[in-house]
N, C-alpha and C positions, 0 to 999 in steps of 0.2 A: 503493499500499500504506499510505502515511502517514496516520494519523488524528491526532486531537486528543489522545488520552489512551491511555497504557498502564497498565492496573491490575495490580499484582502480587498474586496470592492466595497468602497466607503460611500458610495452615492446614497445611501440611506443612514449613514453614521455607523457608530458601534458602541455597544455596551459590554460587559463582561458576560451577562448572561447570553446575549445574542452570539457572542463569539462562541462560547462554550456549545450553544445549540448548532451552530454552523459547523464546528468540527465533529459532533455527532453525527448530524446529517451527511458530513463528508466520509464517514465510515469508522470513526472511533466508537468502540464498543462501550455503550453507556453502562452496562454492569460492571465491566472491567474498570472503568473510570470511578464509580461509586465505591468499588472496593479499594480501589487505591487512595480514595479520599479519605477512608475510615482510618488510614495511618496518621492523619491529622487529628490531634487531640480535641475534636470539637463535635459535641453531640447536640441533641435536641432539633435536629432537621431531618427531613427526607427529601429525595429528589423526585421532581415530576417531569417525565420527557414525553412529549406527544408530537404527532404529525398535525399540522394546522396549515391555513393559508391566510396570506396578507396580500392584498392587491391582485389576487389571480395568481400569486406564486406560492408554491406548496414546499414547505420546509419543516425544520423541527423547532418546538418551542421549549426551552429548558427553564425550569424553576426550582427554587430552593423553598420549601415550605417549612416553616419553624412548627413545632409541635403545639405552641400555644399561639398560632397565628389568629389575629384579627382578620377580617375580610380585607383581602388585599385592595391597594388604591392605584389608580393609574398616574404616573407621573412620568415626565421625560420620554419616553419611548419603551418602557418595560413596566409591567405590574409585579411589585415586591411588596411583600409584608414588612412593615415596620421600617421601610428605607424609601428614600425618594431618589429617583433615577438621577437627579441633579449631584448625587454624592455630596463631598464636602465634609467639613469637621466642625466641631465646637471647641472652645478652650476651656470649657467648664464640665465638671464631671456629669455622667448619665448614667443610668442603670446599665446600657448596652455600650457604654463608650469604652474604646480600648486605645492606649495610646500605641506610638510606633514601636516603642521599646517592647512592650507587651506582645504586640503582633509578630514582631521579629523573633521573640523568645518562642512564642507558639509554633512557629514554622521550623526553627532551627532545631527545635527539641523533638520534632516528628520523625516519623519512620519513612518520609518521602526521600526519593534520590536527591542526591546533592546538586544535581542540575535544576531540579524543580525548586528545591529550597533557595538557591541563588536567584532564580527568575522571579519567583513569587516575591521575595524580600526586597529585590530590586524594584519590582512594581510598587510596592507599599512605601519605599524609599522616595520615589519620585513623587509620590502624593504627599508625604510627610513634608518634603522640602518645599512643595508648591505651597502647602497649607501653612507652613512655618514662616514663609516670606509674606504671606497674606495677613497673618494675625501677629507677626513679629514675636515669634517664639522659636526656640531650638526645635529641630525635626523630631527629636526623641521625646519632646514633651507633648507634641501635638496629639490631641485625644480625638479620634475619629467617631463619629456617631453613626451617619448612613453607611459610610464605607467601612466602619469598623464592626458593622453588625455580621452576625454568624452568615447570613446569605451571601454577603458581598465577599467575605474571605473565601467562601466555598466557590464564588465565582472566579476570582483572581487564581487561586490555587487550582481549580479544575480546568482553567484555560492552560495553564502550564502543564499540567498533567496530560491533557489530551494532545498538546503538542509533542510530548514526550512519546506518548503511544503512537504517534504518527511518525516516529523517527526523528524529530527535531529538525523538521525541513527549513530551509532559509525562507524567512518571511519578507515579502514586499508588499506594498500598498499603494493604492490610488490616492490621488489628492484628498485631502480631508474636506468633507462637506457638512456643514452644521446648519439647523434651523434658526428660527428667530423667536421672539416671544418672552416668555417669562417662566420661571420655576419657583416652587416653594420649597425651602429647605430648613435646617435648624436654624438658619440665620434670617428667615422671612422670605420675602420675595426678592429675586434677583433675576438680571436679564440673562438672556441666553446669548453667547456661551456662557456656562457657569465659570465664576472666578478660577476655580482650581483647573478646569478644563483648559482654559487659556494659559494659566501658567505651566501646566504640565507640558503642553505643546510647545510654548514658547522658548522653555528651558532646553528642550531637544531641538529648537530651530526649525519646526514644522509648521509650515504655513497652514492657515484655515481659511476657507470661503464660506459665507453664508448664501443660503438659498431661500425660497418663498415659503418652505414648509413652516407652519407656525407652531413648532413643536421643538423641544431639545431633541437632538439625534446624536449628538457625541456627549456620553456622560464622562466624569472625572475617571471612574474606573476604567471605562474604554480607552479614553486618552492614555492613561497610564500604562495599559497593557501595550497600546500602539507603540508609545514612545520606546518601550523596553524591548519589543519583540521585531519590530520593523526595522530593517536595515536600509532601506531606500524607498523614495516615493515617486510615483509617476504612472502614466499609462501603462496597460499591458502591452508588452512588446516582446515577440519572440518566444511566446509561452505556449507550449503544447498541451491542452488540457486533457487530463485523464480522469479526473473526478471533480465534481462540482457539489456544494452543499448551500444550504440557505439556514441561517439562523433568524427567528422571528422574535420582533418585539411584541407588545402586548396589543397595541392600539392599531387602528387602520390609518394610515397617513393620508393627507388630503392631495398629495402631489406626486407620490410614488409608493411603491410597495415597501412597508416597514419590515425590510429583510436585509440582513448582511450576507452577502454571496462571497463565498471562499472558493478558489480554484486551485487545485493541486496539480502539477504538470512539471515539464522539463523546459528550462530555458535553453534555446538554441544558439542564442548569441547575446553580447553584452547590452545592456539596455541603456538608452540615451536618457538624458533629462537630469533632474536634481539628485544627487548622491548624498546619502547620509551615513553609508556603512558599506558593507560587502558588495561586490560587483561580481559578475560572471565573466570569465576571460573570453577572449575574441574567439571566432569561429576556428581559428587555426590552433588553438590550445584546447586541452581537455582538463584542464584544471580550473579551480576557482580562485579568484583573487580579490583582496580586501585591503583597506588601509586601517592601521592600528596606530594609537598613540603609544610612545613608550615614555613613562615617567621615571625619573631617576633622582636619587638625592644621596649624598655622602653622609654617614652619621657615624661619630666616634662617642657618643655619650648617651647611648641608648641601651635600654636592659633587654635580655633575651625575652622576658615575660611580655614587654611592652610590643617587641616586634611579632610575637606570636599572636597577641591580641590584633594587632593591625592587619595581619595575614587574614585571621578568621573574618574580620569585619569586611575589609575589601572584597573577599572572595564572595562572601554572603551578600555584599552590595552589587555584584555583577562584574567585577574585575575578570578579565580573561585569564590572567596569571599573576602571580606575586612571587618574588624569590629574592634571595640575599646572596651577595657574593662578598668575601672577604677580601679587603685591600688595605694598603699601607697609605696613611694620610700624613698630612704636614706634621712637623714636630714629632716624627717618628710614632705617631700614634697608630694602633691597629684600628681599623675601623670596618663598616659595612655599607656596601653599595645597594640600597633598596631600589628594586625595579618593580613597577606595576605596568602591566600590559592592559590595555582597555580600548573600547571603541572610540574612534576619534572624537565623537561627539560628546562623549562622556569624560573628556580630558580635563576639563575645569573642575567637575565634580570629585574626581579622584586627587587632583592637585590639593583641592581644599581638604580632602580627607587625610592626606599626608600630612600637611602643616597643621592640622587640629590634633591628630592622634599620635604623632611621633615628634622628636625633638627637632626637627628639620625647619630652617629658616628660609629655604628655597627649594624649588622643584624645577628640574631641567626637562624639557618636553621636546621630543621629536617625532615625526610621523614616518612610520615604516610600511612599505608594501609587502603582503604577504602572499604566497602561492600555496594553495592547499588542494590536495586530493578530492575529488567528488566523493561524498560520503553518503552512506545508507546503512540502515539497521536491518538485519534479517534474523529470523529465529531458527535455531537447529534443535532437534531432539537427541538428547543424550540418555544413557542409562539412568542418570539421575534426575532427570526432568528438562523442559526446555530452557534454552539459554539464549540470549540476545548476543549477536556478534555484530560489530562494528566494522564496516568495509570501507576501504580507500581504493577508487578506482581511477585509472589514468589509461588513455586511449581505448576505452572500452573493457579494460581487463582490471580485476581485481589484484592490486600490488600489496595491500596491507589487509589483514584480518585480525580484528582483537576482540576476544570475548569481553562484554561488558562486565566490569567487575561487581557491580551491585547485583546484576542479575546472577552472576556465578555465586556470589556470597549467599544470596537468599537460597539458592537450589542446594548449596553445600550444607547449610544449616538444616534444612529439611531432610535431606539425605543423611546427614552425619558423616559426611566426608570432608576432606580438605578442599578449600578454593582451588588449588593448584589442579587436583584430580579433575574438578568440574571443568576447568578451563582446557586443560589437556583434551577432554573428551568432547568438548565443544569444537575445538580445532579440528580433531579428526573427523568429526561429524561433518563439518563445512567441507574439508577436503574431499570426503566421498562424495560431495555432491547432493 
């Protein structure tokens, strides 16, 4: 099922529940998604997945129902109990409010995969930073009401889980289209786009255009998922569609179907237009390419505990890699070269994190081009159970095959054998075809 590219058609906007619904409509197993979500220590809810129509388009409606639901209300482009599609936060306590530190601890302490944890925490961090700027407070202290409710946590984590179940395809998106009008949230009545939506998209450098639809179409949750997951924005170009899914909102729009269309396929050539991340190599190459920021700083007065904490924090926030190199500094002092690799658009965010969380007084930044094998994940059967293997392809041939560690660890624990045995069995099964 995994292909190179997942394209998000944003002509009707995006919200967290619409994205999860679209990925289920595309082919993600809803039962497997629900089982995986149980690894998150959140209870008191159940999922409802149903086929429906919006504006003549048939798709999937994904809803999170709380066990003590009141009748749902319609807001923004989705019906959700206890939450308004406008998202947002409140700086004061509320029975359902959680601050960013609470949500991060909840996700990091779960049994979800490392990739899902990183992505989900990074989505919430984008929201926390946006709300922190709006309300003039540190991100960790920002308390979420609508976005912090159980249903929104499940939407965000569920979207990340669904993408992993698809094999983590490269995500690209169309230009962002938003409606007009007003929304009601914890702060009262606010104009569309919601302040958090504008802040999240603006921080990532994503332009937004409004249309004549008199409703909110892009929620803060949808904007944060988009800002974290999408690598570039522009029209669909050179994409051979193999699967198409539609995720539905609750209301009928006046000017267009209230449906998020997602397209899974293979990109045949590089896409022109505005670049904000990874690109596909030219037709003569069979690899992928992208640009990453390389952030460096020399430290001679930092403890190992602080460095360990920084690495965990940066990786949880979405850094591509963090590593240390022993160096000799001036005055013959032994030191450490701290290096962070991140998306080019996230360079300022991680530079600030280095300056806040380490003893650094400055950060050097360069931009590097990468060449990457085309990747997909396949599943093989072993005597111990099914195992996922990540494949790297070049010129149509698999030149790298690596059993996924978390998959091997889970199978090994259930079978009572070592992870090495499971990995070796997975490679043998893959080589046999």
